[in-house]
NUDONU-685395 format. One record per atom (N, C-alpha, C, O, CB): z, x, y; residue in one letter. Coordinates in steps of 0.001 Angstrom, whole numbers, plus 524288, in hexadecimal, padded with zeros to 5 digits. Glycine has a CB too. Example, Ala and Ser with C-alpha at 12.3 -4.5 7.8 and 13.67 -1.06 7.14 Angstrom:
81E78833867E9C6a;81E788300C7EE6Ca;81E78833907F31Ca;821118379C7F309a;8235682C2C7EE87a;81BA8832327F736s;81BE4835667FBDCs;81EBE832648001Es;81F678346180472s;8165D837047FDAAs;
# end
This chain:
D1D580BD3931CC7m;D1E7C0C0B23187Am;D1A620C0093143Cm;D18140BBDB313A4m;D23FA0BFAC31651m;D198A0C40F31166n;D15F40C3FB30CFDn;D17D30BFE53090Dn;D1C3A0C02E30723n;D158B0C97C30A68n;D147E0BC25307DFt;D16130B7E53046Dt;D172B0B9B92FEE1t;D19950B6DB2FBDEt;D11ED0B3BE30458t;D15780BE672FD75n;D16B20C0732F84Fn;D1C440C2892F801n;D1E630C3302F3BDn;D12DF0C4B42F6DEn;D1E990C3902FC6Cv;D23CB0C5EE2FC86v;D28040C1DB2FD94v;D2C210C1E72FB16v;D24070CA3A300AAv;D27040BE6730132i;D2AD10BA82302D9i;D28A00B50D301D9i;D23FF0B410302B0i;D2C3B0BB37308B1i;D2BFA0B19030010s;D2A490AC2E2FF54s;D2E880A8813013As;D33210A9E330183s;D28F40AB182F98Ds;D2CDF0A3D93027Et;D308109FAC303F6t;D2EDD09ABB30125t;D2A380999B30097t;D309E09ECF30A06t;D32B0097D82FF66s;D31C2092DB2FCD6s;D36AA08F952FD6Cs;D3B010918F2FCCBs;D3043093972F6F5s;D360108AA12FE9Ep;D3AA50874D2FF09p;D3DB70870D2F9E7p;D4259085C42F9E6p;D390F081CC300B3p;D3B28088452F597d;D3DB4088142F077d;D40A808D162EF1Cd;D43A108D302EB54d;D39B0087012EC4Ed;D3FDE091302F222v;D427E096342F117v;D45DB0978F2F5C3v;D43DE0988E2FA07v;D3E7609AAC2EFF3v;D4AE3097982F4F4m;D4EAB099032F90Am;D4DD4095D72FE07m;D4E73097DB30259m;D4E4809EDD2FA47m;D4C6D090E82FD67s;D4BAD08D40301CEs;D47CD08F3C305E1s;D485808E1F30A86s;D50DE08C3030470s;D43E20923030419g;D3FD609405307ABg;D40FB0993430A49g;D3DE709B0030D83g;D3EF80901230BB9g;D455309B9F308F6t;D469B0A0C930B14t;D42830A4B630947t;D410B0A4AA304B3t;D4C2C0A28B3095Bt;D40A10A81830CBAp;D3CE60AC1A30B03p;D3F5F0AFB6306EBp;D43770B20F307D5p;D3AF80AF5730FBCp;D3CCE0B0183026Fv;D3EB90B3532FE27v;D3A700B7122FC64v;D35D60B6442FD86v;D40980AFE52F989v;D3C000BB232F9A0f;D382B0BE8C2F735f;D35660BB682F2F4f;D37F40B9032EFA7f;D3AC80C39D2F4EEf;D30480BB682F304t;D2D2B0B84A2EF66t;D2ECD0B94B2E9C0t;D2F890BDBF2E818t;D275A0B97A2F01Ct;D2F580B5002E6DCg;D30CD0B5572E15Dg;D369C0B5E02E071g;D38560B67E2DBFFg;D2E180B9CD2DEEBg;D39A90B5A32E4AAt;D3F5A0B6282E43Dt;D41EC0B1CC2E763t;D3F4C0AEA02E9E0t;D413B0BBA52E631t;D47090B1BB2E738r;D4A200AE482EA96r;D4D4E0B1A42EE6Er;D514B0AFE52F078r;D4DD50AAAD2E73Cr;D4B860B6672EF62v;D4E540BA162F2CBv;D4C420B9922F858v;D47C10BAE72F95Cv;D4DBA0BFD62F0CEv;D4F7A0B7A82FBF3p;D4DC60B72930161p;D4C950BC7D303D8p;D4F4A0C057302DAp;D51F20B45730493p;D48910BC9D30701v;D47330C152309EFv;D4BCB0C2F530D5Ev;D4CC10C79C30E1Av;D423F0C06630D4Cv;D4E960BF2E30F6Eq;D530F0C04E312CCq;D571F0C3A630FF7q;D59F00C6A531276q;D558E0BB34314B1q;D57710C32D30ADCt;D5B240C651307E1t;D59D90CC1D3085At;D5D5E0CF57308F1t;D5B240C4A830221t;D54D10CD753081Al;D533C0D2E9308E2l;D54B40D4BB30E57l;D56E10D8F730F00l;D4D510D39030800l;D53850D18F3123Ai;D54BB0D2FD317A5i;D5A9A0D3D431846i;D5C450D79A31ABEi;D52CA0CEB731B7Bi;D5DB50D0583160Fd;D63650D0DF31666d;D65410D5EB313D4d;D68AC0D896315E8d;D66130CC2B313D8d;D63050D73A30F58c;D64850DC0D30CA4c;D63310E0D430FEBc;D665E0E46931064c;D61CD0DC673074Fc;D5E8F0E0E73122Al;D5CFF0E55C31564l;D60630E5CC31A43l;D61C40EA1B31BE6l;D573E0E4E2316F2l;D61BB0E15A31C92e;D652C0E16D3212Ae;D6A960E38231FC8e;D6D400E5C932312e;D65A40DBEB32384e;D6C2D0E2B731AEDa;D71490E49B31925a;D71000EA3F3173Da;D74AA0EC2F314CDa;D73600E11A314C9a;D6CA80ECDE31858a;D6BCC0F263316F7a;D6B670F33E31118a;D6C620F78C30F30a;D702E0F5BD31925a;D69FB0EF2D30E3Be;D68EF0EFD2308AFe;D63520F1B830811e;D60030F0B530B68e;D69DB0EA9C3059Fe;D62490F46F303DCs;D5D060F67A302F1s;D599E0F26E30031s;D5B890EE892FE20s;D5D450FB842FFB0s;D549A0F3703003Ai;D50FF0F01E2FD4Bi;D52710F04A2F789i;D523E0EC4A2F4E0i;D4B3E0F1DD2FE1Ei;D53DF0F4D12F59Bd;D55750F53C2F020d;D5A300F1CD2EEF7d;D5A6F0EF582EAD7d;D56AD0FAEB2EEC0d;D5DF20F19D2F291d;D627F0EE2F2F1DEd;D60C50E8852F180d;D62950E59A2EE22d;D666A0EEDF2F666d;D5D390E6F82F505f;D5B3C0E19C2F501f;D588C0E0732EFD7f;D59980DC6F2ED6Af;D57700E0B72F997f;D55170E3EE2EE24l;D52260E30E2E950l;D55BB0E2D82E48Fl;D54B50DFED2E0E0l;D4E130E7572E894l;D59D90E5DE2E4A1e;D5D9E0E5B72E056e;D604E0E0632E00Fe;D61410DE512DBD3e;D61B50EA132E0FAe;D617F0DE3D2E493g;D641B0D92A2E4C6g;D60750D4912E3DDg;D622F0D0562E25Eg;D66BC0D8862E9EEg;D5B690D5632E4C5f;D578E0D1302E44Cf;D52D50D3252E139f;D4EA50D3FA2E371f;D55DA0CF2C2E9C7f;D53860D3E12DC1Cp;D4F690D64B2D8F2p;D4A6C0D30A2D866p;D46780D5042D683p;D51800D7692D3A6p;D4A8D0CE222DA01t;D45C30CAF82D9BDt;D42030CC482DE26t;D3D790CAB42DDFFt;D471A0C5292D9E9t;D43D60CF262E219v;D40880D0D62E675v;D3E930D6502E52Fv;D41990D9A82E383v;D43970D0BB2EBD4v;D398C0D73A2E5FAs;D375C0DC672E4E5s;D37890DFDD2E9C6s;D37B60DDF72EE30s;D31B30DBE82E2E8s;D377C0E4EE2E8D7r;D373D0E8A42ED2Fr;D32440E7B12F05Cr;D325F0E8062F527r;D376A0EE5F2EB25r;D2DF20E6862EDBDd;D290B0E5752F07Fd;D299D0E0D52F43Ad;D27840E0F62F88Dd;D24A40E4642EC93d;D2C680DCC72F29Eq;D2D420D84E2F60Cq;D30610D9DF2FAE1q;D2F100D8512FF3Cq;D30150D3EF2F31Aq;D34730DCE82FA20v;D37BE0DE9A2FE85v;D34860E1E33024Fv;D34AE0E0FE30708v;D3C8C0E1C42FC8Av;D31A30E5A730048i;D2E850E919303A0i;D2A590E5F83067Ei;D29810E6CC30B27i;D2BFA0ED7F30061i;D27BD0E268303CBa;D23B70DF3530655a;D26190DBE430AACa;D23C60DB5730ED8a;D20F60DBAC3024Ea;D2AB10D9B1309BAf;D2D500D69930DC4f;D2E960D9F73127Ff;D2D8C0D868316EDf;D32550D41B30B99f;D30D10DE913119Al;D324F0E1FA315EDl;D2D880E3ED318F0l;D2DB80E45731DBAl;D35770E69D313E4l;D29500E51D3163Ce;D24890E6D4318E1e;D22480E27831C48e;D20960E36B320AEe;D20730E89F314DDe;D22460DDBD31A3Ce;D204C0D94A31D43e;D23C10D8513220Fe;D21C70D75132654e;D200D0D451319D0e;D28DF0D89D32154a;D2C780D7E4325B6a;D2B8D0DC0A329E2a;D2B9C0DADF32E8Ca;D322C0D813323D3a;D2AB50E0DE32832k;D29A70E52332BDEk;D24A90E41132EEEk;D248E0E4A5333B4k;D29380EA66328F2k;D20940E28632C39e;D1B9C0E16232ED2e;D1C2F0DD00332CCe;D1A0B0DD4933718e;D17750DFEF32ACCe;D1F0D0D8FE3315Cr;D1FDC0D499334FBr;D23000D64E339BBr;D220F0D46933E0Cr;D22AA0D00E33234r;D26AC0D9CF33904m;D29CA0DBBF33D55m;D26640DEF334105m;D26D20DE6B345C8m;D2E650DF0533B51m;D230E0E23B33EE3i;D1F9D0E57634214i;D1BFB0E20834553i;D1B2E0E304349F6i;D1C6C0E93733EA0i;D19CC0DE06342E3v;D16540DA72345A2v;D19520D78F349F7v;D173F0D6BE34E3Av;D13DF0D683341C3v;D1E160D60F348DFa;D212D0D30B34C9Aa;D22920D6323517Aa;D23130D3FA355B7a;D26200D11A34A02a;D23320DB56350EDi;D24D30DE6D3556Fi;D203C0E0EF3584Di;D20F90E36B35C5Ai;D28980E29B353B8i;D1B880E04D3563Dt;D17030E29E358ECt;D13FC0DE8E35BEBt;D10110DFD035E68t;D136B0E5523550Bt;
# end
């Protein structure tokens, strides 16, 4: 993942991957999307995460998926 979007540190959420500059785990976004919540719903609940961070994460995930299946 782009290091500007996601970070891990043993001092932040015990090393769980979070959106950089926040304590919001990336898994929280995935869980929200799986529950059919919108990106806007997620951003409303987690205002420390920017829309740019969410979009960059999703674009990177998409690219990795494409590479994995080709």
